Steps between C-alpha positions, in 0.01 A plus 500: 500500500377432149414166339674418172504231234784473250432260213759269346451676166582839652794363701643340185458824305678700772785249518541500121498881495766518772707233324500717187614804703176688438313716750218388725250785525259452786151646480408620847632461849312175565672339201836629621442363848384167355801449276753604762325282763500192276870550434576551869298190596636267229831652388355508152185588309266204472131422521383588848217639707470631850502818701757773469583719793829622355581861593701673229673824596815689392802274514300198381685288242268417211564155356225477240360829379694767316226760450146567616184672383287616793248758615585804707452376856389667820765706677659343808402149384705183482445509123692829480785316670476217248522729197779697670694176539489455125547855375635698802327735739618804308364380166165411657470838673582674171241289316234585758581870481470486121172306527353758740613788277337334198184405693535125456234278650621332818385189685278369220520362151631756257852627529795274571878504497768282343791435735837358411 
């Protein structure tokens, strides 16, 4: 579980962005889990705080985010499942192969991926 706080200002900005048919780009898996949890809990995005224990894996229907920027995560982790739910297992495996071939930095700040 992770604790989150979503401000009214951020919720309003997300709702306005969605209303205008623009993309919501989440930065990190915690943000993704937060936004999808708030939506699941309230049926909408609004100011909220609490704990998220949402488990996102392939087949998950995203209601809020359209894209994500995130680190390269540890193999065999739940975070690999989360990013695979957004992009697909095949795309993630290809990205990891490319990252290894190009000697990207894993598991720390540095290299990241943009998923859509």
